[in-house]
Structure formats: C-alpha cells, structure tokens
PyMOL CGO cylinders between C-alpha atoms (Angstrom):
from pymol import cmd
from pymol.cgo import CYLINDER

trace = [
    CYLINDER, 104.01, 96.15, 93.23, 101.05, 97.46, 94.66, 0.3, 1, 1, 1, 1, 1, 1,
    CYLINDER, 101.05, 97.46, 94.66, 97.93, 98.39, 92.33, 0.3, 1, 1, 1, 1, 1, 1,
    CYLINDER, 97.93, 98.39, 92.33, 97.16, 101.40, 94.34, 0.3, 1, 1, 1, 1, 1, 1,
    CYLINDER, 97.16, 101.40, 94.34, 99.52, 103.93, 95.87, 0.3, 1, 1, 1, 1, 1, 1,
    CYLINDER, 99.52, 103.93, 95.87, 98.51, 105.49, 98.98, 0.3, 1, 1, 1, 1, 1, 1,
    CYLINDER, 98.51, 105.49, 98.98, 99.33, 109.11, 97.38, 0.3, 1, 1, 1, 1, 1, 1,
    CYLINDER, 99.33, 109.11, 97.38, 96.89, 108.12, 94.40, 0.3, 1, 1, 1, 1, 1, 1,
    CYLINDER, 96.89, 108.12, 94.40, 93.94, 108.74, 96.89, 0.3, 1, 1, 1, 1, 1, 1,
    CYLINDER, 93.94, 108.74, 96.89, 95.15, 112.15, 97.75, 0.3, 1, 1, 1, 1, 1, 1,
    CYLINDER, 95.15, 112.15, 97.75, 96.22, 113.17, 94.16, 0.3, 1, 1, 1, 1, 1, 1,
    CYLINDER, 96.22, 113.17, 94.16, 95.65, 116.85, 93.36, 0.3, 1, 1, 1, 1, 1, 1,
    CYLINDER, 95.65, 116.85, 93.36, 93.92, 117.70, 90.19, 0.3, 1, 1, 1, 1, 1, 1,
    CYLINDER, 93.92, 117.70, 90.19, 95.57, 120.15, 88.12, 0.3, 1, 1, 1, 1, 1, 1,
    CYLINDER, 95.57, 120.15, 88.12, 93.04, 122.99, 87.39, 0.3, 1, 1, 1, 1, 1, 1,
    CYLINDER, 93.04, 122.99, 87.39, 94.71, 123.91, 84.35, 0.3, 1, 1, 1, 1, 1, 1,
    CYLINDER, 94.71, 123.91, 84.35, 96.87, 126.59, 85.59, 0.3, 1, 1, 1, 1, 1, 1,
    CYLINDER, 96.87, 126.59, 85.59, 100.23, 126.14, 87.03, 0.3, 1, 1, 1, 1, 1, 1,
    CYLINDER, 100.23, 126.14, 87.03, 99.21, 124.76, 90.32, 0.3, 1, 1, 1, 1, 1, 1,
    CYLINDER, 99.21, 124.76, 90.32, 102.06, 123.98, 92.52, 0.3, 1, 1, 1, 1, 1, 1,
    CYLINDER, 102.06, 123.98, 92.52, 99.91, 121.56, 94.67, 0.3, 1, 1, 1, 1, 1, 1,
    CYLINDER, 99.91, 121.56, 94.67, 99.50, 119.49, 91.22, 0.3, 1, 1, 1, 1, 1, 1,
    CYLINDER, 99.50, 119.49, 91.22, 103.41, 119.27, 91.28, 0.3, 1, 1, 1, 1, 1, 1,
    CYLINDER, 103.41, 119.27, 91.28, 103.82, 118.22, 94.62, 0.3, 1, 1, 1, 1, 1, 1,
    CYLINDER, 103.82, 118.22, 94.62, 101.20, 115.72, 94.41, 0.3, 1, 1, 1, 1, 1, 1,
    CYLINDER, 101.20, 115.72, 94.41, 103.30, 114.22, 91.37, 0.3, 1, 1, 1, 1, 1, 1,
    CYLINDER, 103.30, 114.22, 91.37, 106.45, 114.28, 93.37, 0.3, 1, 1, 1, 1, 1, 1,
    CYLINDER, 106.45, 114.28, 93.37, 104.74, 112.53, 96.17, 0.3, 1, 1, 1, 1, 1, 1,
    CYLINDER, 104.74, 112.53, 96.17, 103.61, 109.80, 93.98, 0.3, 1, 1, 1, 1, 1, 1,
    CYLINDER, 103.61, 109.80, 93.98, 107.18, 109.46, 92.37, 0.3, 1, 1, 1, 1, 1, 1,
    CYLINDER, 107.18, 109.46, 92.37, 108.72, 108.92, 96.03, 0.3, 1, 1, 1, 1, 1, 1,
    CYLINDER, 108.72, 108.92, 96.03, 106.13, 106.32, 96.71, 0.3, 1, 1, 1, 1, 1, 1,
    CYLINDER, 106.13, 106.32, 96.71, 106.92, 104.43, 93.57, 0.3, 1, 1, 1, 1, 1, 1,
    CYLINDER, 106.92, 104.43, 93.57, 110.58, 104.73, 94.37, 0.3, 1, 1, 1, 1, 1, 1,
    CYLINDER, 110.58, 104.73, 94.37, 109.86, 103.33, 98.13, 0.3, 1, 1, 1, 1, 1, 1,
    CYLINDER, 109.86, 103.33, 98.13, 107.87, 100.57, 96.71, 0.3, 1, 1, 1, 1, 1, 1,
    CYLINDER, 107.87, 100.57, 96.71, 110.61, 99.52, 94.09, 0.3, 1, 1, 1, 1, 1, 1,
    CYLINDER, 110.61, 99.52, 94.09, 113.46, 99.59, 96.95, 0.3, 1, 1, 1, 1, 1, 1,
    CYLINDER, 113.46, 99.59, 96.95, 111.35, 97.69, 99.46, 0.3, 1, 1, 1, 1, 1, 1,
    CYLINDER, 111.35, 97.69, 99.46, 110.89, 95.13, 96.67, 0.3, 1, 1, 1, 1, 1, 1,
    CYLINDER, 110.89, 95.13, 96.67, 114.55, 94.86, 95.85, 0.3, 1, 1, 1, 1, 1, 1,
    CYLINDER, 114.55, 94.86, 95.85, 115.24, 94.60, 99.57, 0.3, 1, 1, 1, 1, 1, 1,
    CYLINDER, 115.24, 94.60, 99.57, 113.07, 91.90, 99.92, 0.3, 1, 1, 1, 1, 1, 1,
    CYLINDER, 113.07, 91.90, 99.92, 114.46, 90.18, 96.79, 0.3, 1, 1, 1, 1, 1, 1,
    CYLINDER, 114.46, 90.18, 96.79, 118.08, 90.58, 98.57, 0.3, 1, 1, 1, 1, 1, 1,
    CYLINDER, 118.08, 90.58, 98.57, 116.79, 89.21, 102.02, 0.3, 1, 1, 1, 1, 1, 1,
    CYLINDER, 116.79, 89.21, 102.02, 115.61, 86.10, 100.22, 0.3, 1, 1, 1, 1, 1, 1,
    CYLINDER, 115.61, 86.10, 100.22, 118.76, 85.52, 98.24, 0.3, 1, 1, 1, 1, 1, 1,
    CYLINDER, 118.76, 85.52, 98.24, 120.75, 85.98, 101.24, 0.3, 1, 1, 1, 1, 1, 1,
    CYLINDER, 120.75, 85.98, 101.24, 118.64, 83.37, 103.40, 0.3, 1, 1, 1, 1, 1, 1,
    CYLINDER, 118.64, 83.37, 103.40, 119.38, 80.98, 100.36, 0.3, 1, 1, 1, 1, 1, 1,
    CYLINDER, 119.38, 80.98, 100.36, 123.23, 81.45, 100.43, 0.3, 1, 1, 1, 1, 1, 1,
    CYLINDER, 123.23, 81.45, 100.43, 123.21, 81.25, 104.45, 0.3, 1, 1, 1, 1, 1, 1,
    CYLINDER, 123.21, 81.25, 104.45, 123.12, 77.41, 104.62, 0.3, 1, 1, 1, 1, 1, 1,
    CYLINDER, 123.12, 77.41, 104.62, 126.05, 77.16, 102.02, 0.3, 1, 1, 1, 1, 1, 1,
    CYLINDER, 126.05, 77.16, 102.02, 128.15, 79.61, 104.36, 0.3, 1, 1, 1, 1, 1, 1,
    CYLINDER, 128.15, 79.61, 104.36, 127.41, 77.25, 107.03, 0.3, 1, 1, 1, 1, 1, 1,
    CYLINDER, 127.41, 77.25, 107.03, 128.84, 74.41, 105.16, 0.3, 1, 1, 1, 1, 1, 1,
    CYLINDER, 128.84, 74.41, 105.16, 131.86, 76.13, 104.81, 0.3, 1, 1, 1, 1, 1, 1,
    CYLINDER, 131.86, 76.13, 104.81, 132.16, 77.31, 108.19, 0.3, 1, 1, 1, 1, 1, 1,
    CYLINDER, 132.16, 77.31, 108.19, 131.77, 81.09, 107.79, 0.3, 1, 1, 1, 1, 1, 1,
    CYLINDER, 131.77, 81.09, 107.79, 130.16, 81.67, 111.02, 0.3, 1, 1, 1, 1, 1, 1,
    CYLINDER, 130.16, 81.67, 111.02, 131.00, 85.28, 111.42, 0.3, 1, 1, 1, 1, 1, 1,
    CYLINDER, 131.00, 85.28, 111.42, 129.73, 86.14, 107.83, 0.3, 1, 1, 1, 1, 1, 1,
    CYLINDER, 129.73, 86.14, 107.83, 126.48, 84.22, 108.83, 0.3, 1, 1, 1, 1, 1, 1,
    CYLINDER, 126.48, 84.22, 108.83, 126.22, 86.35, 111.92, 0.3, 1, 1, 1, 1, 1, 1,
    CYLINDER, 126.22, 86.35, 111.92, 126.78, 89.59, 110.20, 0.3, 1, 1, 1, 1, 1, 1,
    CYLINDER, 126.78, 89.59, 110.20, 124.11, 88.91, 107.71, 0.3, 1, 1, 1, 1, 1, 1,
    CYLINDER, 124.11, 88.91, 107.71, 121.69, 88.23, 110.53, 0.3, 1, 1, 1, 1, 1, 1,
    CYLINDER, 121.69, 88.23, 110.53, 122.52, 91.44, 112.27, 0.3, 1, 1, 1, 1, 1, 1,
    CYLINDER, 122.52, 91.44, 112.27, 122.15, 93.36, 108.88, 0.3, 1, 1, 1, 1, 1, 1,
    CYLINDER, 122.15, 93.36, 108.88, 118.93, 91.70, 108.33, 0.3, 1, 1, 1, 1, 1, 1,
    CYLINDER, 118.93, 91.70, 108.33, 117.26, 92.65, 111.82, 0.3, 1, 1, 1, 1, 1, 1,
    CYLINDER, 117.26, 92.65, 111.82, 118.56, 96.26, 111.59, 0.3, 1, 1, 1, 1, 1, 1,
    CYLINDER, 118.56, 96.26, 111.59, 115.75, 97.39, 109.86, 0.3, 1, 1, 1, 1, 1, 1,
    CYLINDER, 115.75, 97.39, 109.86, 114.37, 100.78, 110.25, 0.3, 1, 1, 1, 1, 1, 1,
]
cmd.load_cgo(trace, "trace")
C-alpha cells in the first residue's frame, strides 16, 4: 500500500469545533484506503488467475481461459 495517500495532502485540520469539512476529509481518506485495498486484492486475484491459466489449457478448458481473458481486459 502507498505510504502517502492523495487525500492526506488535502486533509482538513479540525479547528476544534464541529467542522463538517474535517469529517468529509476523513471520509475521503477512508474511501481512498478502501480503494487501494481493493486494487491490491484485484492485482492478487489477477496474478492467481494468470498462474491457473496454463493448468486450464492443459485440460482443454479453452472457453474458461477466454472468459478469464475477457474479464481481465474489461477493466474500467
């Protein structure tokens, strides 16, 4: 995971009173952390799928291999 989140450079410093921007700043930081974790998980899943593909080819699972390739290429 990244040592520096983009949202950290824009963190709103709480002024000691109930500041809504401080709450939104923390919310943005949490969303960014979740996004980084999801991207790391996706990368691990892709790597695992790539390792399984040769085994699938060995047992003639061609449609499953094509389905994996299409799913992997369909990134947003």
